[in-house]
Every structure is written in C-alpha cells, then in structure tokens.
ZAKOL-343451 format. One line per field, with one value per residue (C-alpha): residue number from 1; residue in one letter; x, y, z. Coordinates in steps of 0.02 Angstrom, whole numbers. Each point is the difference from the previous one (the first is absolute). Example, Ala and Ser with C-alpha at 12.3 -4.5 7.8 and 13.67 -1.06 7.14 Angstrom:
residues 2
num <- 1  2;
residu <- A  S;
c1 <- 615  69;
c2 <- -225  172;
c3 <- 390  -33;
This chain:
residues 784
num <- 1  2  3  4  5  6  7  8  9  10  11  12  13  14  15  16  17  18  19  20  21  22  23  24  25  26  27  28  29  30  31  32  33  34  35  36  37  38  39  40  41  42  43  44  45  46  47  48  49  50  51  52  53  54  55  56  57  58  59  60  61  62  63  64  65  66  67  68  69  70  71  72  73  74  75  76  77  78  79  80  81  82  83  84  85  86  87  88  89  90  91  92  93  94  95  96  97  98  99  100  101  102  103  104  105  106  107  108  109  110  111  112  113  114  115  116  117  118  119  120  121  122  123  124  125  126  127  128  129  130  131  132  133  134  135  136  137  138  139  140  141  142  143  144  145  146  147  148  149  150  151  152  153  154  155  156  157  158  159  160  161  162  163  164  165  166  167  168  169  170  171  172  173  174  175  176  177  178  179  180  181  182  183  184  185  186  187  188  189  190  191  192  193  194  195  196  197  198  199  200  201  202  203  204  205  206  207  208  209  210  211  212  213  214  215  216  217  218  219  220  221  222  223  224  225  226  227  228  229  230  231  232  233  234  235  236  237  238  239  240  241  242  243  244  245  246  247  248  249  250  251  252  253  254  255  256  257  258  259  260  261  262  263  264  265  266  267  268  269  270  271  272  273  274  275  276  277  278  279  280  281  282  283  284  285  286  287  288  289  290  291  292  293  294  295  296  297  298  299  300  301  302  303  304  305  306  307  308  309  310  311  312  313  314  315  316  317  318  319  320  321  322  323  324  325  326  327  328  329  330  331  332  333  334  335  336  337  338  339  340  341  342  343  344  345  346  347  348  349  350  351  352  353  354  355  356  357  358  359  360  361  362  363  364  365  366  367  368  369  370  371  372  373  374  375  376  377  378  379  380  381  382  383  384  385  386  387  388  389  390  391  392  393  394  395  396  397  398  399  400  401  402  403  404  405  406  407  408  409  410  411  412  413  414  415  416  417  418  419  420  421  422  423  424  425  426  427  428  429  430  431  432  433  434  435  436  437  438  439  440  441  442  443  444  445  446  447  448  449  450  451  452  453  454  455  456  457  458  459  460  461  462  463  464  465  466  467  468  469  470  471  472  473  474  475  476  477  478  479  480  481  482  483  484  485  486  487  488  489  490  491  492  493  494  495  496  497  498  499  500  501  502  503  504  505  506  507  508  509  510  511  512  513  514  515  516  517  518  519  520  521  522  523  524  525  526  527  528  529  530  531  532  533  534  535  536  537  538  539  540  541  542  543  544  545  546  547  548  549  550  551  552  553  554  555  556  557  558  559  560  561  562  563  564  565  566  567  568  569  570  571  572  573  574  575  576  577  578  579  580  581  582  583  584  585  586  587  588  589  590  591  592  593  594  595  596  597  598  599  600  601  602  603  604  605  606  607  608  609  610  611  612  613  614  615  616  617  618  619  620  621  622  623  624  625  626  627  628  629  630  631  632  633  634  635  636  637  638  639  640  641  642  643  644  645  646  647  648  649  650  651  652  653  654  655  656  657  658  659  660  661  662  663  664  665  666  667  668  669  670  671  672  673  674  675  676  677  678  679  680  681  682  683  684  685  686  687  688  689  690  691  692  693  694  695  696  697  698  699  700  701  702  703  704  705  706  707  708  709  710  711  712  713  714  715  716  717  718  719  720  721  722  723  724  725  726  727  728  729  730  731  732  733  734  735  736  737  738  739  740  741  742  743  744  745  746  747  748  749  750  751  752  753  754  755  756  757  758  759  760  761  762  763  764  765  766  767  768  769  770  771  772  773  774  775  776  777  778  779  780  781  782  783  784;
residu <- M  P  D  S  F  D  R  G  R  S  E  G  F  Q  S  F  R  M  A  E  A  A  A  L  P  D  G  D  D  S  L  D  L  S  K  Y  F  N  A  I  R  R  R  W  P  L  L  L  V  C  V  L  I  A  V  T  Y  A  F  V  R  Y  T  L  T  T  K  E  Y  S  S  T  T  T  I  Q  I  E  R  K  R  L  S  L  Y  A  L  G  Q  G  G  W  L  E  D  W  W  N  L  E  Y  Y  P  T  Q  Y  R  L  L  R  S  R  G  M  A  E  R  V  V  R  N  L  R  L  Y  E  H  P  V  F  T  G  H  V  P  K  P  G  S  S  Q  E  G  I  E  F  S  S  S  I  E  V  A  Q  L  A  A  V  V  Q  A  G  L  T  V  K  P  I  K  E  T  Q  L  V  E  L  S  F  R  S  P  S  P  E  L  A  A  Q  V  A  D  G  Y  A  E  A  F  I  E  W  G  I  E  T  R  S  D  T  V  G  Q  A  S  E  L  L  S  G  Q  I  E  T  L  S  Q  E  I  E  Q  R  R  I  I  L  N  E  F  S  S  R  D  G  E  F  A  L  D  P  E  G  K  A  L  I  E  R  Q  Q  T  L  E  G  Q  Y  N  S  V  V  A  E  R  I  G  K  D  A  A  Y  K  G  I  L  T  S  T  P  E  T  L  A  N  S  S  S  G  G  Q  V  S  K  L  K  S  Q  L  F  L  L  Q  S  E  Y  T  T  K  L  E  T  Y  L  P  T  W  P  E  M  V  R  R  K  G  E  I  D  D  L  K  G  Q  L  Q  R  L  V  N  E  S  Y  D  E  V  K  D  R  A  Y  A  E  Y  Q  K  A  L  R  E  E  K  S  L  E  E  E  L  K  K  L  A  A  D  A  R  L  Q  N  S  T  A  L  E  Y  S  S  H  R  N  Y  I  E  T  R  Q  Q  L  R  E  D  L  T  K  R  L  S  E  T  E  I  A  S  R  T  Q  G  S  Q  E  S  N  V  R  I  V  D  E  A  I  V  P  A  K  P  F  R  P  S  L  K  K  D  L  S  Q  A  L  F  I  G  L  A  L  G  F  A  G  I  F  L  L  E  Y  L  D  R  T  I  K  T  P  E  E  L  E  T  I  I  G  F  P  T  L  A  V  V  P  D  M  E  E  S  R  R  G  R  G  L  R  R  Y  G  T  G  N  Y  G  Y  S  Y  G  Y  G  Y  N  A  P  T  S  G  G  E  A  K  A  P  R  R  G  R  R  N  K  K  T  D  D  D  G  E  P  T  P  E  I  E  L  L  P  H  T  N  P  R  L  A  V  C  E  A  Y  R  S  L  R  T  A  L  L  L  S  S  A  D  E  L  K  V  V  A  V  T  S  A  E  P  G  E  G  K  T  A  T  T  C  N  M  G  V  V  F  A  Q  L  G  R  R  V  L  V  L  D  A  D  L  R  R  P  R  M  H  K  V  F  K  I  S  N  R  L  G  V  V  N  Y  L  T  G  K  V  D  I  E  N  L  F  I  D  T  G  V  P  N  L  Y  A  C  P  S  G  P  I  P  P  N  P  S  E  L  L  A  S  D  R  M  R  D  F  L  S  A  I  R  A  R  F  D  F  V  L  I  D  T  P  P  A  L  P  V  A  D  A  V  I  L  G  P  L  T  D  G  I  V  I  C  A  R  A  G  V  L  V  R  D  D  A  K  L  C  R  E  R  L  R  Y  A  E  L  K  I  F  G  T  V  L  N  R  Y  R  T  S  P  T  G  Y  N  R  R  Y  Q  Y  Y  G  V  Y  E  E  K  S  D  P  S  K  T  H  N  A  A;
c1 <- -16  67  68  -146  -69  70  -48  -157  -13  72  -118  -114  139  -23  -199  2  139  -124  -118  74  82  -136  -9  177  116  154  112  5  -12  -47  112  95  145  57  68  103  68  35  84  112  36  46  117  59  185  -49  -50  169  107  -99  15  187  43  -78  95  144  -11  -75  175  129  -80  -3  199  36  -93  75  -55  -97  -16  -170  9  -144  -30  -177  -17  -176  -77  -99  -131  104  61  87  -105  37  -187  2  163  -94  -103  120  100  -88  -141  -82  -51  -144  -105  155  -41  168  106  59  -2  93  132  16  43  131  78  50  36  150  48  -11  97  147  -5  40  118  81  -22  66  132  -54  116  144  -65  57  -118  -114  71  104  171  116  47  174  119  24  -143  -95  -174  -78  55  -100  -156  -9  66  -80  -188  -24  54  -76  -139  -6  77  -177  -111  94  -47  -204  13  48  -123  -171  -108  -146  -162  -64  -175  -118  160  126  132  131  104  160  101  142  86  191  129  75  -95  87  -38  -188  -25  110  -93  -174  37  71  -122  -124  145  0  -205  2  119  -84  -157  119  46  -146  -66  147  -29  -193  87  119  -165  -75  159  40  -185  30  166  -44  -141  134  119  -79  -95  173  49  -158  38  149  -31  -115  154  117  -160  -31  193  -8  -148  89  173  -115  -142  29  -154  -166  -135  -166  -148  -153  -60  166  -56  -158  90  108  -106  -103  175  33  -197  27  177  -60  -134  135  92  -113  -76  189  5  -171  47  180  -91  -136  127  81  -142  -41  156  -14  -177  90  124  -115  -102  -179  -52  61  -88  -150  -32  14  -93  -124  -86  69  -76  158  20  -172  9  160  -45  -154  114  117  -156  -76  185  47  -170  -2  201  -89  -123  121  77  -173  -79  76  -14  -91  -156  -129  17  172  -22  -110  111  128  -91  -48  160  34  -128  48  216  -85  -93  122  121  -121  -24  173  52  -160  52  210  -74  -93  136  111  -124  -27  189  31  -138  35  197  -64  -136  172  105  -143  -14  184  18  -145  71  184  -114  -67  137  98  -153  28  180  -41  -103  114  141  -141  -15  212  -27  159  -21  -151  123  114  -111  -70  164  46  -188  68  144  -66  -147  119  113  -138  -54  154  36  -163  54  192  -94  -96  149  73  -156  -22  192  17  -153  3  208  -48  -169  3  118  115  -144  -40  -166  93  98  63  -86  109  167  63  106  132  -74  71  -67  -34  -170  17  27  -105  21  -154  -112  83  -12  -182  -25  111  -102  -172  43  70  -167  -81  112  -12  -203  -17  121  -88  -183  51  75  -132  -132  111  3  -170  0  -128  97  -167  -138  -127  82  -23  -184  -7  70  -42  -179  -12  21  180  -26  168  166  136  171  181  113  140  -103  -53  156  80  -161  -39  123  -69  80  -2  -47  142  -58  2  -139  -139  89  18  -15  -72  126  -126  89  -145  49  -196  2  -56  -137  124  58  152  48  65  148  -27  62  120  -11  124  -20  173  26  -20  18  -44  104  40  71  -161  -112  -154  -177  -93  -173  -55  -88  51  -176  40  186  -34  -165  -15  111  -94  9  -86  -153  -27  -14  -154  -67  -8  -69  -158  -19  -8  -158  -80  1  -122  -169  25  107  204  70  105  123  105  163  69  97  29  182  137  87  -183  24  -162  89  63  -201  -66  116  -43  -177  -3  108  -147  -149  73  38  -209  6  -72  85  90  64  135  13  145  -98  160  52  120  109  -50  70  -120  124  123  -84  -69  166  -84  5  -56  -3  -194  -104  -161  82  24  -206  -66  109  -59  140  -45  -151  -59  29  189  12  -38  187  -10  89  53  -133  -127  -165  89  24  108  -32  176  -25  91  102  4  -110  -3  -182  -41  -142  -90  35  -75  -149  -50  -136  94  68  -195  -16  151  -47  -158  81  83  -133  -78  162  56  -65  102  71  144  58  188  -53  132  -7  -156  87  145  -115  -191  35  -102  -149  -11  2  -109  -174  26  21  -80  87  163  142  118  170  92  158  25  127  -3  -162  -39  -168  -55  46  -109  -117  16  -13  -147  -89  86  -88  -164  -25  18  -149  117  -39  120  7  124  187  160  127  161  165  -86  116  -71  1  96  -86  -197  -66  -55  16  -136  101  149  -137  52  205  -42  -99  134  137  -65  0  153  114  61  -182  -29  141  -29  -173  46;
c2 <- 11  173  121  87  -163  84  182  -41  -103  143  132  -27  -65  175  -19  -207  36  142  -118  -144  110  -19  -192  -31  37  104  -12  -70  129  -109  -4  -182  -27  -145  116  79  -150  -49  145  -24  -160  46  152  -67  25  198  -3  -99  149  141  -73  -46  173  89  -117  32  165  15  -116  106  157  -57  -55  180  100  115  -75  108  5  67  59  88  118  25  159  63  188  101  132  106  166  166  152  201  11  -112  45  95  -162  -132  -17  -148  -22  -153  -32  -119  61  40  -110  54  -18  -185  19  163  -121  -131  129  92  -176  -3  174  36  109  -126  -121  117  37  -213  23  146  -67  -181  80  -152  120  -106  -162  -104  -113  152  105  -149  81  0  187  68  5  150  79  149  -83  169  49  -132  36  175  26  -156  30  -50  -169  18  -7  -135  -92  51  -35  -205  -4  56  -136  -138  51  -61  74  -131  66  -151  16  54  33  173  -138  45  -146  101  -118  9  -103  23  -145  17  -97  123  165  -59  -4  179  103  -81  43  151  64  -10  77  155  21  2  140  97  7  56  148  59  13  78  131  24  55  107  94  26  64  129  71  34  49  131  77  11  97  116  42  20  134  103  -25  81  139  37  18  109  127  2  24  147  72  -27  100  133  37  -46  -47  33  93  -69  78  -77  6  -75  -114  -41  -58  -118  -94  -14  -26  -144  -76  -13  -56  -129  -45  -5  -107  -154  47  -10  -175  -53  52  -136  -118  3  0  -155  -91  31  -54  -148  -49  19  -100  -138  -150  76  -185  22  198  -60  -126  110  139  -111  -57  -168  -40  -36  -140  -77  18  -90  -120  -28  9  -123  -151  44  -42  -132  -91  31  -102  -141  -7  6  -177  -68  119  84  198  6  -87  135  -20  41  145  81  -37  92  150  18  8  135  92  -14  47  147  42  -22  92  160  -5  -9  154  106  -28  45  139  55  -31  85  186  10  -10  123  112  1  27  128  74  20  82  137  13  23  119  116  18  27  160  45  7  90  128  28  4  172  44  -12  96  142  56  -28  -126  -73  -89  -82  -61  -55  -124  -65  -56  -49  -108  -47  -89  -88  -79  -75  -68  -108  -41  -50  -111  -85  -41  -71  -87  -90  -34  -91  -98  -38  -74  -74  -94  -66  -20  -118  -76  -25  84  -148  -138  -88  -61  -156  -134  -164  -163  -123  37  -73  -149  -73  -121  -171  -23  111  75  -19  -99  -128  -156  -97  188  32  -198  3  158  -70  -166  120  92  -140  -90  173  23  -163  -49  191  -72  -141  70  118  -127  -107  147  39  -176  -17  -185  -126  -125  -90  -112  138  148  -91  -8  173  70  -106  -15  -224  -139  -60  -189  -73  85  -107  11  66  -178  94  56  -200  -67  94  -9  -194  -93  28  42  181  36  -34  177  168  79  -164  -48  156  177  91  77  98  97  119  46  41  145  -70  149  84  59  -79  -153  -133  -110  -183  -97  -138  -172  -95  -115  -61  -78  -173  -53  73  27  -162  -45  -104  18  170  -64  133  49  -63  -171  -17  -56  -149  -28  15  11  -10  154  171  107  -134  3  184  -64  -124  132  115  -130  -44  195  8  -156  82  185  -46  -56  -38  -130  72  -42  128  117  124  37  168  154  179  -7  -127  -87  -47  -197  -17  -123  -114  4  -52  -136  -55  3  -104  -128  14  -6  -163  -95  19  -120  126  58  138  116  159  115  130  169  100  25  140  -83  -195  -121  -139  -96  -9  -49  -161  -10  -19  86  166  -23  -41  108  125  101  -147  -27  183  37  -152  -97  -154  -111  -6  -152  11  104  -62  -82  -122  60  -159  50  -105  84  146  84  134  124  124  159  -22  104  181  109  185  36  -104  121  -19  -180  -48  110  -82  -119  -132  16  8  -188  -68  34  -82  -147  -34  30  -147  -123  40  21  136  133  119  144  62  193  162  139  89  183  3  -79  -30  -196  -40  98  -56  -188  43  7  -167  -105  -18  97  68  -25  143  -33  92  0  57  136  30  63  179  46  134  -140  -130  146  31  -180  -11  112  -12  -189  46  120  -110  -105  -162  -100  -16  -166  89  38  -121  59  -81  7  48  -5  -23  84  -86  89  -51  70  -68  -155  -87  -21  -110  -154  -75  -5  -29  -169  -49  20  -156  -118  -108  71  -155  -43  142  -20  -173  50  146;
c3 <- -6  -14  94  -3  112  151  -30  -47  199  60  -51  151  112  106  21  44  145  72  -18  85  147  122  -17  47  105  -37  153  167  132  129  172  -23  117  -78  -158  122  91  -197  -31  155  -27  -186  30  181  -66  -55  221  33  -83  73  203  -54  -51  122  152  -94  4  160  67  -94  62  154  10  -82  94  147  153  128  173  98  194  92  121  103  79  54  -58  155  -52  105  -60  85  -47  8  72  130  87  140  22  34  -192  -61  -139  -20  -207  -3  -120  -115  -134  -116  149  -6  -216  39  97  -109  -142  97  48  -195  -30  -76  133  128  -95  -25  194  18  -123  80  187  -62  -113  -140  -108  80  -16  -123  -11  -26  -122  -100  30  161  52  -28  144  108  -133  128  43  62  -207  -50  117  -44  -179  -71  14  -172  36  171  -108  -109  135  98  -149  0  179  -43  -125  152  132  -1  126  51  130  93  -13  136  122  22  -51  -169  -53  -101  -97  -85  -157  -35  -78  177  143  159  -138  8  185  32  -125  68  179  -72  -108  181  107  -148  23  182  -21  -141  123  158  -127  -47  172  45  -144  70  169  -94  -100  192  68  -159  17  180  -6  -141  117  150  -115  -77  200  34  -126  61  190  -58  -100  136  141  -130  5  180  19  -95  109  170  -84  -60  127  181  91  -55  67  -47  -7  34  -182  -39  141  -113  -137  78  82  -166  -97  130  -27  -180  -14  117  -96  -140  66  15  -155  -92  121  -51  -222  48  88  -155  -141  51  36  -187  -38  81  -101  -175  49  82  -101  -35  93  149  35  -103  133  146  -80  -55  143  -17  -161  -99  119  -35  -174  -4  114  -134  -155  95  30  -187  -60  116  -75  -175  15  96  -140  -144  52  -36  -134  -145  -13  -122  84  37  180  2  -132  133  136  -108  -24  175  33  -128  71  183  -60  -95  150  125  -101  -17  153  62  -144  64  203  -70  -87  137  133  -99  -36  188  51  -140  47  171  -65  -85  130  125  -130  -23  176  13  -153  102  163  -90  -82  152  98  -154  16  196  -18  -148  143  130  -110  -35  173  29  133  -2  163  -104  -130  112  68  -131  -63  179  0  -150  29  142  -111  -136  142  73  -177  -62  181  -36  -165  49  129  -122  -114  127  40  -165  -68  183  -19  -198  33  142  -33  -160  -157  68  -13  -162  -37  -121  86  -68  52  -94  -61  -135  -8  -105  -143  -22  -184  -159  -8  -187  -118  52  -85  46  -69  -125  -62  62  -123  -149  3  -20  -119  -105  33  -61  -148  -45  31  -111  -137  -15  -11  -126  -102  18  -34  -155  -51  -123  -39  50  146  77  -58  84  -59  -204  73  21  -124  -142  66  -16  87  -3  -37  61  85  -79  130  -46  -24  60  163  5  -10  128  119  -41  -81  -200  -129  -104  -171  -136  -49  82  -61  -41  -150  -113  -28  -144  -119  -124  -143  19  185  53  126  184  79  66  -176  -20  -100  111  -34  -14  151  -38  94  92  -139  10  177  -11  177  168  168  37  -180  -41  -159  19  -77  -83  57  -151  -17  212  34  -129  48  207  20  189  37  67  -160  -88  119  -44  -187  86  93  -167  -101  140  -4  -196  10  148  -70  -163  -12  -165  -78  7  -160  -41  115  -51  97  11  102  5  -56  -52  130  121  -38  -111  -104  145  70  -178  13  173  -16  -148  93  162  -136  -69  144  14  -172  -107  -163  18  -115  33  -162  -12  -57  36  -162  27  131  1  127  33  -127  116  151  -90  -91  -186  -143  -40  -200  -20  122  -7  -108  -141  37  1  -186  -69  -13  108  65  170  10  5  134  151  84  152  135  76  126  17  -89  -23  -168  -59  -152  -17  -82  -144  -126  89  -137  -15  35  139  63  -204  27  191  -71  -161  -17  -29  179  54  -101  84  166  -53  -60  170  105  -82  -19  215  141  59  -70  75  -110  36  -50  -20  163  -21  27  -151  -115  -46  -47  161  -9  -189  55  162  -69  -73  160  136  113  60  140  61  41  129  57  173  38  -198  -52  49  50  -138  -126  81  1  -181  -57  83  -82  -155  9  80  -138  -132  114  21  151  109  129  105  41  9  132  -44  103  185  118  166  160  135  128  1  -129  -153  75  -131  -108  63  48  -136  36  185  -46  -129  117  117  -140  -46  -135  -44  -39  -84  -131  -35  -51  -111;
C-alpha cells in the first residue's frame, strides 16, 4: 500500500485521541510505595556513593579541623543598680519591672568595649596561643598596650567570636562560654569576662557617685565666691565709715531686709533641692518612678502581664500559636503591654513635669526675692543709709555661709554613704568559675559522622528519586497496565536475574534475540531517530564456561523453567480473552528490541504443546529473523507468495517442534507496506485460517512503520510486547493510541525481561520460580 495509507490513517488521529483520552488512563498518579522501594533497590550504589563521600568528607574535615576547647563560667545578675536620684534614699533601686534590663546586660557582655577590657586585663596581646606569635624579647608591654589600639580592637573581635552568652531560662544566671585552641586559655578568658563585667559595673557606679559630687561641689564653689565678694565689700565699709548710727527708718529697712534674705536663702536651698531631684528623675528609669507615682498600678499590670505570659508559655507546649485561643491570648498580652507602657509613660511624664514645675516655681520665687532685695538695696542707697547696706552685706554673708555648710554636709554624707554602702558593691557575682576542659568541644567525630550520614542519605535518596523521576521508562506490570490501559497477560522474567537468583541460565542474547536496523531510521516519539541496539550474539558461553541457551524455543528445550511457565500463562490468558474462536493473533511492540520475535516463537511452542496445528508467520518484511530462530531457509516465504512466484503449499516448513510450522518472510522487498495491504495478503490469511488451528504473526514495531496497523484488521487481535526498563512511557501511549485508532482489538501486553524485587513487592511474579526450586535438577534435565 502506498504511503498515503499512513497519511490517511493519521488525518483523524488527534480527534480520536481526544475521544479516547477519557476512557484510558494516562499515568499513575496514585501513591505506590513499592515504586520507591524498587527505585532504591535498583539504584542503591548511588546511595552508597553519596554516603561514602559524605562520611569521607566528614572524617577528613574532622582530621584537618583545629581542635577547640570550651570553658564556661556561671554568673548571677541581680536587678539592682545605683541611681543619682536615690543617693539620699539608700543608694540602690530595684529594677523589677524593667523589661529591657536583662537584654541590655546580655548585649553589654557581647559588646566590643567589654571584649577590649578583657584583652587589656588579661594582656591577651602577649599570649602566643591567642595571637599566634611570640612577643619579641625586651619589648615594652606598655607600648604594645597603648600604641596598638587597632591590634587590641582586632583581638577583641576574635574574643567576641569565641564568646557565647547563654541565659538560663527563668533564673538570674548566665553562662559565659569561651572557645579556644588552648584549654587553659579558654578557662582564663571565661573567668576574665566575668571579672571584667563586675569591674565595669563598679566603675559605672563610681561614675554615678562622681556626678552627684560634682553637682554639689559646683554649688558650694559658687557660694564661696559670693561670700568672698561680700566680705570684701564689708571690709571696705569698715575701713571707710567706722561705726554707723542707725536711724529708725534704717532699722526698719534692715529688719525687712533680714526677713527677705531669710526667705531668699530658704528659696535658694529649695531650688537647689528641686534641681537635684529633677536631674535625678532624668537619670532614673521610667518604670521605677511610675510604680511609686501611680499608686501601685504599674505593679498590678506587671503582675497581670506576668500571669498571662506564663499561661501563654505553658499552653504553647500543647497548642500551636495559630490556634484561635492562643491568638486571643497573644492579643490580650499585647494589649496589656500597650496599656502598661502607656501607664508607665504617662506616670513618668507626670512625675517629670511635676518636678520640673516645682523647680521652675522655686526658681521664680528665688528671682522674685532677689529682685525685691535689689529694690530694697536701691531704696537704702537712695536714703543714703550706709548702715542698712552694711547690715545687708553682713546678713547675706551669714545666710550664704549657712547654706554652704548645709551643702557641704550633704556632699559628705552622699560620698560616705555611696562609697561605703554601694559603689564598691556589685549586683553581679560569680557562681561557678571556669575549669580547664579535659576534652575538645569541637570537632566531634560522632557528631560529624552522624551529620554526614544524614546528609549523605538525604542526597542519595534525593538523587535516586530525581533519577527515577527523570527515568520515563516502564519497569513494572502495574505501571504498564496504567500507561497502556490494557491488562498484562504475562510477565517474562529476566533470564540473567533468574540465573543468579534461582540457578537458571540466562539468555543467549542481550535483548531477546535481535534489534531492528531499519535503513529508514524511524524517529521515536521524542523526535530523534534511535540508533539500532546491538545484541550480544557472539557470546556462546556463560560465566561458568557452559553453553548459554537462547530464550527462543526454551519452552521446547527446557519446559520446566519458570520463564516457560510465563509463556503458558500467556497462552491461557489469550484463550480466555475472547468469547469467539481465537485463530489468528498478531504480535507487535512500540519500538525495536522489545522481544516480540521471541514471544511469537515461544507462544507457538506452548500452543503446539496443546496438540493443535500451529503456524508462526514472519510478517516482518523489513528485518526478518524467525528463520534464524528455527534454522530454516529464508529463500521462500510470504513475499514470494504475495508476488505470485510460489504456491501456498510450499511455504509451510516443519520446525522440528511437534505440531509447529513456520512460514518465513522470504526476500526483503522494496515495498513491504504495499504487499501487506494487498488483497493477496488477505486471501493468504484466509487460507491459513482454514489450514491451522492457531496462527501467530510476528509484525514490525508499530511506531517506526505502519505494517502492524495494516495487518491488525486481518487478525482476531493483537498482543503488545514491552521490555521492562527500555520502553518509554510516551512511546507506549503513542503505540496504544495508534493501534486503537486503527480500531484493532488489543488482547493485552507482555512485559519482557522483568526484574522482580527482592524486598517483597511484586512477589506474585516469582511463584513459579520458587515452586521449581523444589524440583530435582537432574530430573528436570532428563525430562528436557
């Protein structure tokens, strides 16, 4: 038939495919764990390689990595600090409700300044293990300490990198850990960090005391200067006028001036106290002042917040944060935090504003009295009352002296109280000192190997599943049934696997006999022509030096093998697959090398063993091979009959197998498709139907050429052969659709060279082999 046959057949191909898509499954989307286990079984060397590489890398890394030692110091940080505002009230304040207190302390421990303090205190710039070099003999250490600030900063960065600050939950304890190649240095730096942090706290409190002393000292110095100026003026009065006679009006002015000066001194003292109080408030934490000014409201809200946070933390161990109840509780906590923050801010602002208002009020009163005193002095001068002016200066000196004595006494009390009660004390103390570690902290061979094993397994499994996903070939009967949509009539096990697993011999050829080598290089569904596959036909012996039997005719030469039972199962499935009388069956495949010739020949043997007359017909007019299987001549065959050069009686050749006859293809013609589509071929098939009980036809692959589609309508049905691990899913689908488009009856499929899984899956295809193992091999050989 001309090529227009294929073109005519393919014009409605897409419409038919759409019509059949709903009726046929296209893939296996169900979860089948056996596929993953089989994939791991097939590709376990990849998993082993990944694990070995990861473990080797971990061992090499462990060997080359410098060992580090870790030492830990435990300290306790109390919520206690020294405040300028609280100096007159005992010195210490408790920051119970300062939520930022501990995070601030942890950040200070990790700060660069603290690391530099440790470097300088421990003189780490002289340590050869820490710096990596030995200091030169006779070098000045002070020169190193003070001139190499850049080097100290660099060493501080190294100290920061080796430090770990780990707060112990729900306690005031903090663990300070330091890692170093030297175990002694690790313990030394860990203890040095704790001591440096305590020293820094003491220095900070000393600075606070210094600020208070500086403020009071400044006020005392100012008063001393004013007193000295007034004394100079009094001395001038005494040297100039001698004794003064006071008139009544002058006495009244003096009394009034004394009263005003007494009021003025009180106001000045009050203003100084208000000024100190206001500055103390500015240096205090809002929470501390807010709790006292709000009448305990801050403490109540803090207690409620603590209870809500404790309940929320407890329920987090049971419920997820996204659970509605947890979301509601989280909202309540956030609202309470906001309410607490607003109360703290409002209370703090109220206290600060009130203190500032009182300070401004005192300042205004001071200025008012000062102006009044100036006015009174002006009045006295107008009245030329020298005595009044003299008395005024004397009273001023007395009041200023009294004020200076008060401030001096307060300064002394402040310094003594702060230095004896608090400034040299610390709210941080060492609980457990660091000890020299006996073994390295890292690397850990056990940990590295565990991680490497996990990573290797993860990469190995990922690689296996990736390769499995990229591998589009069909490997199991279930997958074949799902892809093609027809039952699997038989599963022919791989002879090589059978030989290794159950003492059976493998195939004589590597791919069921032969591969197609068509000159036209027919393209596959992927769009590229496939190179012909070469079978290992020159290998005549197995690994033990014994002759290797071929798969073809094995049911005749050794009928008790498991592979022969698979063909008998195929025979039974075909006989039960149709309610009508089964006479002519065609065998094809999607691509070359699927084992269709071996399947046709062995099917002929098992059908002939029923005592029926069976004919195997080689309809592969492009690359015939059946004559090689039966070792008969190919000079006369189907081609000779179709061209009218021979009668039908001369075509059928006895194969040596009882009841089995073969009809070779004959010479290779230039137009095989036209010959198979001719009326003479139809008459030929009708004739052999009458002569034989069963006719089995070996046809070319369905995808490269249209010969199988041409012969299909002339048969009772067709069987599709597929080779496990070779047939691609897309090719299987295309083969199915092409045959169904021709409206051919498809009995089912045969999966060749199937490798069973030793893990327990697909064991139903091993039953015959297990049964045969119980037989005596010597009897099997004699029976053959």
